[in-house]
C-alpha positions as CSV (number, residue, x, y, z in Angstrom):
1,X,-157.7,6.8,-45.8
2,X,-157.3,3.8,-48.1
3,X,-156.5,1.5,-45.2
4,X,-159.8,2.5,-43.5
5,X,-162.0,1.2,-46.4
6,X,-164.6,-1.4,-45.4
7,X,-166.9,-3.7,-47.3
8,X,-170.5,-2.7,-47.9
9,X,-173.0,-3.6,-45.2
10,X,-175.1,-5.9,-47.3
11,X,-174.4,-8.1,-50.4
12,X,-176.3,-10.3,-52.8
13,X,-175.2,-13.0,-55.2
14,X,-174.6,-11.6,-58.7
15,X,-175.2,-15.0,-60.3
16,X,-171.9,-14.5,-62.2
17,X,-169.1,-16.9,-61.1
18,X,-166.4,-14.5,-62.2
19,X,-168.0,-11.6,-60.2
20,X,-169.3,-13.2,-57.1
21,X,-171.2,-11.1,-54.6
22,X,-172.1,-7.4,-55.2
23,X,-173.6,-4.8,-52.9
24,X,-177.3,-5.4,-52.4
25,X,-178.4,-2.0,-53.8
26,X,-176.4,-2.4,-57.1
27,X,-178.3,-3.3,-60.2
28,X,-177.3,-5.5,-63.1
29,X,-177.9,-4.9,-66.8
30,X,-177.2,-6.8,-69.9
31,X,-174.2,-5.3,-71.7
32,X,-176.4,-4.4,-74.8
33,X,-178.5,-2.0,-72.6
34,X,-175.4,-0.3,-71.2
35,X,-173.4,-0.1,-74.5
36,X,-174.8,0.0,-78.0
37,X,-172.6,-0.9,-81.0
38,X,-171.5,2.1,-83.1
39,X,-170.9,1.2,-86.8
40,X,-170.3,4.5,-88.7
41,X,-168.0,4.7,-91.7
42,X,-167.1,7.2,-94.3
43,X,-165.3,9.7,-92.0
44,X,-161.9,9.5,-93.9
45,X,-161.0,13.1,-92.8
46,X,-160.9,12.2,-89.1
47,X,-157.5,11.4,-87.5
48,X,-156.3,7.8,-87.2
49,X,-156.5,6.3,-83.7
50,X,-154.5,3.6,-82.0
51,X,-156.0,1.3,-79.3
52,X,-153.3,0.9,-76.6
53,X,-153.4,-1.0,-73.3
54,X,-151.4,1.7,-71.6
55,X,-153.1,4.9,-72.8
56,X,-156.5,3.8,-74.1
57,X,-157.6,4.9,-77.5
58,X,-155.5,7.9,-78.6
59,X,-154.5,9.6,-81.8
60,X,-151.9,7.5,-83.6
61,X,-149.7,10.5,-84.1
62,X,-149.5,11.0,-80.4
63,X,-148.5,7.3,-79.8
64,X,-145.4,7.3,-81.9
65,X,-144.2,4.8,-84.5
66,X,-145.3,1.6,-82.8
67,X,-148.4,1.2,-85.0
68,X,-148.9,0.3,-88.6
69,X,-150.4,3.1,-90.6
70,X,-153.3,2.6,-93.0
71,X,-152.5,3.4,-96.6
72,X,-155.9,3.1,-98.3
73,X,-159.6,2.6,-97.7
74,X,-159.9,5.2,-95.0
75,X,-163.6,5.4,-95.8
76,X,-164.0,1.9,-94.4
77,X,-162.5,2.7,-91.0
78,X,-165.0,3.0,-88.1
79,X,-165.8,6.3,-86.4
80,X,-165.0,6.5,-82.7
81,X,-166.4,9.3,-80.5
82,X,-164.7,10.5,-77.3
83,X,-166.0,8.4,-74.4
84,X,-166.7,5.3,-76.6
85,X,-165.1,2.0,-75.7
86,X,-163.2,-0.2,-78.2
87,X,-163.0,-4.0,-78.2
88,X,-159.6,-4.6,-79.8
89,X,-157.9,-7.8,-81.0
90,X,-156.1,-7.9,-77.7
91,X,-159.0,-7.0,-75.3
92,X,-158.9,-10.5,-73.8
93,X,-155.4,-9.6,-72.5
94,X,-156.0,-6.0,-71.4
95,X,-159.7,-5.3,-71.3
96,X,-161.7,-2.7,-73.2
97,X,-160.2,0.6,-74.1
98,X,-161.8,4.0,-73.6
99,X,-161.4,6.6,-76.3
100,X,-160.0,10.0,-75.3
101,X,-160.7,11.7,-78.6
102,X,-162.7,11.4,-81.8
103,X,-161.3,9.6,-84.8
104,X,-161.3,6.5,-87.0
105,X,-160.0,3.0,-86.3
106,X,-159.7,-0.4,-87.9
107,X,-163.0,-2.0,-89.0
108,X,-161.8,-5.2,-87.3
109,X,-162.6,-3.6,-83.9
110,X,-166.0,-3.2,-82.2
111,X,-167.0,0.3,-81.0
112,X,-169.3,0.6,-78.0
113,X,-171.3,3.8,-77.3
114,X,-172.2,4.1,-73.6
115,X,-175.7,4.8,-72.5
116,X,-176.6,7.6,-70.0
117,X,-176.5,5.1,-67.1
118,X,-172.9,4.0,-67.8
119,X,-170.4,6.7,-66.8
120,X,-167.0,6.6,-68.4
121,X,-165.0,7.0,-65.2
122,X,-166.5,3.9,-63.6
123,X,-166.5,1.6,-66.6
124,X,-163.1,2.6,-67.9
125,X,-161.8,1.1,-64.7
126,X,-164.2,-1.8,-64.5
127,X,-163.3,-3.0,-68.0
128,X,-159.6,-3.0,-67.0
129,X,-160.1,-5.0,-63.8
130,X,-158.6,-8.5,-63.7
131,X,-162.0,-10.1,-62.9
132,X,-163.7,-8.7,-66.0
133,X,-160.7,-9.4,-68.2
134,X,-160.7,-13.1,-67.1
135,X,-164.4,-13.2,-67.9
136,X,-163.7,-12.3,-71.6
137,X,-162.6,-15.8,-72.2
138,X,-166.3,-16.8,-72.1
139,X,-167.0,-14.6,-75.1
140,X,-164.3,-15.6,-77.7
141,X,-165.1,-17.1,-81.0
142,X,-164.0,-17.3,-84.7
143,X,-161.2,-18.9,-86.5
144,X,-158.8,-17.3,-84.1
145,X,-160.4,-18.9,-81.1
146,X,-159.3,-17.2,-77.9
147,X,-158.2,-14.1,-79.6
148,X,-161.4,-12.4,-80.9
149,X,-164.2,-11.4,-78.7
150,X,-167.7,-12.0,-80.0
151,X,-169.8,-9.0,-79.2
152,X,-173.0,-10.8,-79.7
153,X,-172.1,-13.1,-76.9
154,X,-170.8,-10.3,-74.7
155,X,-173.9,-8.2,-75.3
156,X,-176.1,-10.8,-73.6
157,X,-173.8,-10.9,-70.5
158,X,-174.8,-9.1,-67.3
159,X,-172.7,-6.3,-65.9
160,X,-172.8,-4.6,-62.5
161,X,-174.5,-1.2,-62.5
162,X,-174.0,0.9,-59.4
163,X,-176.2,4.0,-58.9
164,X,-175.0,6.9,-61.1
165,X,-173.8,9.0,-58.1
166,X,-171.9,6.0,-56.8
167,X,-170.2,5.5,-60.1
168,X,-169.0,9.1,-59.9
169,X,-167.9,8.6,-56.3
170,X,-165.9,5.5,-57.3
171,X,-164.2,7.3,-60.1
172,X,-163.3,10.3,-57.9
173,X,-161.9,8.1,-55.2
174,X,-159.8,6.1,-57.6
175,X,-158.5,9.3,-59.2
176,X,-157.4,10.4,-55.7
177,X,-155.9,7.1,-54.7
178,X,-154.1,6.6,-58.1
179,X,-152.6,10.1,-57.7
180,X,-151.0,9.1,-54.4
181,X,-149.7,5.8,-55.7
182,X,-148.5,7.4,-58.9
183,X,-146.5,10.0,-56.9
184,X,-144.8,7.2,-55.0
185,X,-144.0,5.3,-58.1
186,X,-142.6,8.4,-59.9
187,X,-140.4,9.2,-56.9
188,X,-138.9,5.7,-57.0
189,X,-138.4,5.9,-60.8
190,X,-136.5,9.2,-60.4
191,X,-134.1,7.5,-57.9
192,X,-133.7,4.7,-60.4
193,X,-132.9,7.2,-63.2
194,X,-130.2,8.8,-61.0
195,X,-128.7,5.4,-60.2
196,X,-128.7,4.5,-63.9
197,X,-126.9,7.8,-64.7
198,X,-124.1,6.7,-62.3
199,X,-124.0,3.3,-63.9
200,X,-123.9,4.8,-67.4
201,X,-121.0,7.0,-66.5
202,X,-119.0,4.0,-65.2
203,X,-119.7,2.0,-68.4
204,X,-118.9,4.9,-70.7
205,X,-115.6,5.6,-69.1
206,X,-114.6,2.0,-69.2
207,X,-115.6,1.4,-72.9
208,X,-113.9,4.6,-74.2
209,X,-110.8,5.0,-72.0
210,X,-110.3,1.7,-70.1
211,X,-108.9,1.4,-66.6
212,X,-105.5,3.1,-66.7
213,X,-105.9,6.9,-66.4
214,X,-102.3,7.3,-67.7
215,X,-102.6,5.3,-70.8
216,X,-101.3,7.0,-74.0
217,X,-104.1,8.2,-76.2
218,X,-104.7,8.7,-79.9
219,X,-107.4,10.3,-82.0
220,X,-110.3,7.8,-82.6
221,X,-111.1,9.2,-86.0
222,X,-114.7,9.7,-84.8
223,X,-115.1,13.4,-84.4
224,X,-117.8,13.3,-81.7
225,X,-115.9,10.7,-79.7
226,X,-112.4,12.1,-79.3
227,X,-109.3,10.2,-78.1
228,X,-109.1,6.6,-77.2
229,X,-106.3,4.4,-75.8
230,X,-103.4,4.2,-78.3
231,X,-103.4,0.4,-78.4
232,X,-107.2,0.0,-79.1
233,X,-108.7,-0.5,-82.5
234,X,-111.8,1.1,-84.0
235,X,-113.8,-1.5,-86.0
236,X,-117.1,-1.7,-87.7
237,X,-119.4,-4.3,-86.1
238,X,-119.7,-6.2,-89.4
239,X,-116.0,-7.1,-89.2
240,X,-116.5,-8.9,-85.9
241,X,-119.7,-10.8,-86.9
242,X,-120.6,-14.1,-88.4
243,X,-123.9,-12.5,-89.4
244,X,-126.6,-10.0,-88.4
245,X,-130.3,-10.8,-89.0
246,X,-133.7,-10.1,-87.5
247,X,-136.9,-12.0,-86.8
248,X,-139.6,-12.9,-89.3
249,X,-143.0,-11.3,-89.6
250,X,-146.2,-13.3,-88.9
251,X,-145.0,-15.3,-86.0
252,X,-148.1,-14.2,-83.9
253,X,-149.9,-17.3,-85.2
254,X,-147.3,-19.5,-83.4
255,X,-147.8,-18.1,-79.9
256,X,-148.4,-20.7,-77.3
257,X,-148.5,-21.1,-73.5
258,X,-145.4,-23.2,-73.6
259,X,-142.7,-24.1,-76.2
260,X,-139.7,-22.3,-77.5
261,X,-138.8,-18.9,-76.0
262,X,-139.7,-15.9,-78.2
263,X,-137.5,-12.9,-77.4
264,X,-139.0,-9.5,-77.8
265,X,-138.1,-5.8,-77.2
266,X,-139.5,-6.1,-73.7
267,X,-136.8,-8.7,-72.9
268,X,-134.0,-6.3,-73.6
269,X,-133.1,-3.1,-71.8
270,X,-131.6,0.4,-72.2
271,X,-129.9,0.1,-68.9
272,X,-128.5,-3.4,-68.6
273,X,-127.1,-6.0,-71.0
274,X,-128.8,-8.9,-69.0
275,X,-132.1,-10.0,-70.5
276,X,-135.3,-9.3,-68.6
277,X,-136.8,-12.7,-68.4
278,X,-139.6,-12.2,-65.9
279,X,-142.2,-12.2,-68.7
280,X,-141.5,-14.6,-71.5
281,X,-143.5,-15.4,-74.5
282,X,-143.4,-18.8,-76.2
283,X,-143.9,-20.0,-79.8
284,X,-144.4,-23.4,-81.4
285,X,-143.4,-22.9,-85.0
286,X,-143.8,-25.8,-87.5
287,X,-140.7,-27.6,-88.6
288,X,-139.0,-25.6,-91.4
289,X,-140.9,-22.4,-90.7
290,X,-139.2,-19.3,-92.2
291,X,-137.4,-17.8,-89.3
292,X,-135.3,-20.8,-88.2
293,X,-132.4,-18.6,-89.1
294,X,-133.3,-16.4,-86.1
295,X,-132.7,-19.0,-83.6
296,X,-130.8,-17.4,-80.7
297,X,-127.8,-19.1,-79.1
298,X,-125.9,-18.3,-75.9
299,X,-123.7,-15.1,-76.3
300,X,-125.7,-13.8,-79.2
301,X,-126.4,-10.1,-79.0
302,X,-129.9,-8.7,-79.3
303,X,-130.4,-5.1,-80.4
304,X,-133.7,-3.3,-80.6
305,X,-134.1,-1.7,-84.1
306,X,-137.6,-0.1,-83.7
307,X,-139.1,1.0,-80.4
308,X,-136.5,1.8,-77.7
309,X,-133.8,1.8,-80.4
310,X,-130.4,0.8,-79.0
311,X,-131.7,-1.4,-76.1
312,X,-129.2,-4.3,-76.0
313,X,-128.9,-7.7,-74.4
314,X,-126.7,-10.9,-74.3
315,X,-128.4,-14.3,-74.6
316,X,-127.5,-16.2,-71.5
317,X,-126.6,-19.9,-71.1
318,X,-129.5,-22.2,-70.1
319,X,-132.2,-20.3,-71.9
320,X,-133.1,-23.2,-74.2
321,X,-134.4,-23.0,-77.7
322,X,-135.2,-19.4,-78.5
323,X,-136.1,-17.1,-81.4
324,X,-136.2,-13.3,-81.9
325,X,-139.1,-11.2,-83.2
326,X,-139.0,-8.8,-86.1
327,X,-138.1,-5.7,-84.1
328,X,-134.9,-7.2,-82.8
329,X,-131.5,-7.6,-84.5
330,X,-129.7,-10.9,-83.8
331,X,-125.9,-10.4,-83.8
332,X,-123.6,-13.4,-83.7
333,X,-120.0,-12.5,-83.1
334,X,-116.7,-14.2,-83.9
335,X,-115.8,-14.7,-80.2
336,X,-112.1,-15.3,-80.9
337,X,-111.8,-11.6,-81.6
338,X,-114.4,-10.0,-79.4
339,X,-116.0,-10.7,-76.1
340,X,-119.8,-10.5,-76.4
341,X,-120.4,-8.8,-73.1
342,X,-117.7,-6.2,-74.0
343,X,-119.3,-5.4,-77.3
344,X,-122.7,-5.3,-75.6
345,X,-121.4,-2.7,-73.1
346,X,-120.1,-0.7,-75.9
347,X,-123.5,-0.6,-77.6
348,X,-125.2,0.1,-74.2
349,X,-122.9,3.0,-73.5
350,X,-123.5,6.7,-74.4
351,X,-121.0,6.0,-77.3
352,X,-123.3,3.3,-78.7
353,X,-126.5,5.1,-78.1
354,X,-125.2,8.3,-79.7
355,X,-124.5,6.2,-82.9
356,X,-128.0,4.8,-82.9
357,X,-129.4,8.3,-82.5
358,X,-127.3,9.7,-85.3
359,X,-128.3,6.8,-87.6
360,X,-132.0,7.6,-87.0
361,X,-131.4,11.3,-87.7
362,X,-131.9,12.2,-84.1
363,X,-135.1,10.1,-83.8
364,X,-136.9,11.3,-87.0
365,X,-136.1,8.0,-88.8
366,X,-138.4,5.1,-87.9
367,X,-135.7,2.6,-87.0
368,X,-132.4,1.0,-87.8
369,X,-131.8,-1.2,-90.8
370,X,-129.6,-4.2,-90.6
371,X,-127.0,-2.4,-92.6
372,X,-127.1,0.4,-90.0
373,X,-126.4,-2.2,-87.3
374,X,-123.5,-3.7,-89.3
375,X,-121.9,-0.3,-89.6
376,X,-121.9,0.5,-85.9
377,X,-118.5,1.3,-84.5
378,X,-116.9,-0.9,-81.8
379,X,-113.9,0.0,-79.8
380,X,-111.7,-3.0,-79.5
381,X,-109.0,-3.6,-76.8
382,X,-106.9,-6.8,-76.8
383,X,-109.1,-9.8,-75.8
384,X,-107.5,-10.2,-72.3
385,X,-108.1,-6.5,-71.6
386,X,-111.8,-6.9,-72.7
387,X,-112.2,-9.6,-70.0
388,X,-110.6,-7.4,-67.3
389,X,-112.8,-4.4,-68.4
390,X,-116.0,-6.4,-68.3
391,X,-115.1,-7.7,-64.8
392,X,-114.4,-4.1,-63.6
393,X,-117.6,-2.7,-65.0
394,X,-119.7,-5.4,-63.3
395,X,-117.8,-5.1,-60.0
396,X,-118.3,-1.3,-59.9
397,X,-122.0,-1.4,-60.9
398,X,-123.0,-4.4,-58.7
399,X,-124.2,-2.2,-55.8
400,X,-126.1,0.0,-58.2
401,X,-127.8,-3.0,-59.7
402,X,-128.9,-4.3,-56.3
403,X,-130.4,-0.9,-55.4
404,X,-132.1,-0.6,-58.7
405,X,-133.6,-4.1,-58.4
406,X,-134.9,-3.3,-54.9
407,X,-136.6,-0.2,-56.1
408,X,-138.1,-2.0,-59.2
409,X,-139.5,-4.6,-56.8
410,X,-141.1,-1.9,-54.7
411,X,-142.6,-0.3,-57.8
412,X,-144.0,-3.7,-58.8
413,X,-145.6,-4.1,-55.4
414,X,-147.2,-0.7,-55.6
415,X,-148.6,-1.5,-59.1
416,X,-150.0,-4.8,-57.8
417,X,-151.6,-3.0,-54.9
418,X,-153.1,-0.4,-57.2
419,X,-154.5,-3.1,-59.5
420,X,-156.1,-5.0,-56.5
421,X,-157.5,-1.8,-55.0
422,X,-159.1,-0.8,-58.3
423,X,-160.6,-4.3,-58.8
424,X,-162.0,-4.4,-55.2
425,X,-163.6,-0.9,-55.5
426,X,-165.2,-1.4,-59.0
427,X,-166.6,-4.8,-58.1
428,X,-168.0,-3.6,-54.8
429,X,-165.7,-5.4,-52.4
430,X,-164.8,-2.1,-50.8
431,X,-167.1,0.8,-50.0
432,X,-165.6,4.2,-50.8
433,X,-168.6,6.5,-50.2
434,X,-167.6,7.7,-46.8
435,X,-164.0,8.2,-47.9
436,X,-165.1,10.3,-50.9
437,X,-167.0,12.6,-48.6
438,X,-163.7,13.4,-46.8
439,X,-161.7,14.2,-50.0
440,X,-160.7,17.8,-50.6
441,X,-162.6,19.6,-53.3
442,X,-159.6,19.5,-55.7
443,X,-157.5,16.4,-56.3
444,X,-153.8,16.6,-57.4
445,X,-153.4,16.5,-61.1
446,X,-150.4,14.2,-61.3
447,X,-148.8,13.6,-64.6
448,X,-148.8,9.9,-65.6
449,X,-145.7,7.9,-66.1
450,X,-144.1,8.2,-69.5
451,X,-145.1,5.3,-71.7
452,X,-141.7,5.1,-73.4
453,X,-140.1,4.4,-69.9
454,X,-142.7,1.7,-69.3
455,X,-141.7,-0.1,-72.5
456,X,-138.0,0.3,-71.9
457,X,-138.4,-1.6,-68.7
458,X,-140.2,-4.5,-70.2
459,X,-143.7,-3.4,-69.5
460,X,-146.4,-6.1,-70.0
461,X,-148.1,-4.0,-72.6
462,X,-145.1,-4.1,-75.0
463,X,-146.2,-5.4,-78.4
464,X,-146.3,-9.1,-79.0
465,X,-146.0,-9.4,-82.8
466,X,-146.2,-6.1,-84.5
467,X,-148.0,-3.4,-82.6
468,X,-150.6,-2.5,-80.1
469,X,-153.0,-1.3,-82.8
470,X,-153.2,-2.2,-86.5
471,X,-155.0,0.3,-88.8
472,X,-154.9,-1.3,-92.2
473,X,-158.2,-0.2,-93.6
474,X,-160.3,-3.1,-95.0
475,X,-157.3,-5.4,-94.8
476,X,-157.2,-5.3,-90.9
């Protein structure tokens, strides 16, 4: 049905370079007539909200620990009603976010109340379309030029306005289409999960027992681990390190389109020790900026200490000048005693993840401290055996990695197709009216992908510096 979609029979010029032609029968309205600004404060008993690019505006308590919690001045936070839209500090990256519940949010954000003409289903998708997001660069202002959207400018801009019944039809069609694409994506992710389980079993066996099934064993001294090869040592990570540190706060002001690499949680993984470098952020810090100590060198280990605790990676050769952000521990080993990739595999294994889980009280503690990191156990064979074990792990998991990479690429293509489909439908490039008439009365209610999985795999919505949403009262 998707493949049968055709353009509308007649078009007209919208007069907006970023939008181009629109169906002839569509109207256009200034933003201020479609969405009025809501400025209501003094609702301190309402729940705190978080504006996220992946889930929209949701209760902070439902989003987890990736937001900063307001500690005072709740009466100054702005009221948001279900169905409102929020212009956040990152809207120029990910569009405007629709609110799924009532609550209060940072006064730094602009809250938009839709008029009767503007249906949530249509505009929640239009505001996330690439064409609209690119247009937001026309409406930036302030001392943080390019990062804050000036609603006064945006309110004067024209927006497309399909007939109300057509807005509903577009929303219904995209619900149906997204359900099918989501099902395909989830099916591939399930296969990836099974392949990663096989990979994890290979790694865990290698880092806790080695290659020789007949090797003499001894008690490890760690009750939940059991026996290990007799000639291996159990060491604390701190005894193998030159130092352990983490990135500095406040480096968001140094972001740039080019410069030095800025390594974040999205660049490390829970399933591989190789960094995910498809999406890289850059910084241009001034000379002598606090944080020079967090310069990453080849063979340094990176360990996530907040979201996706325990994700680990090894800094490769050829990366160039690089720094780490505040949510990542930088571990520099004494390489004469331990092979970085061996230690990384130990941290990546079930043995390493179990330690991180226990140190965070099963997930109830917000994150790992640097002292926690220093106290992690490492199983240490002789150096030459570490080399052989790493080579064996990578030989046995190579075919699995190839299969995983192929499936991830297929998922990426499905997401790109979904993004383009939504953009073409909400901007009137494709006519869905006939297709909607053929849809069954009930569409499948498919469960969306888990956001934690998205983040673990380096999702583009992973936080840059800090969090998706900041609710700091009057200080925001």
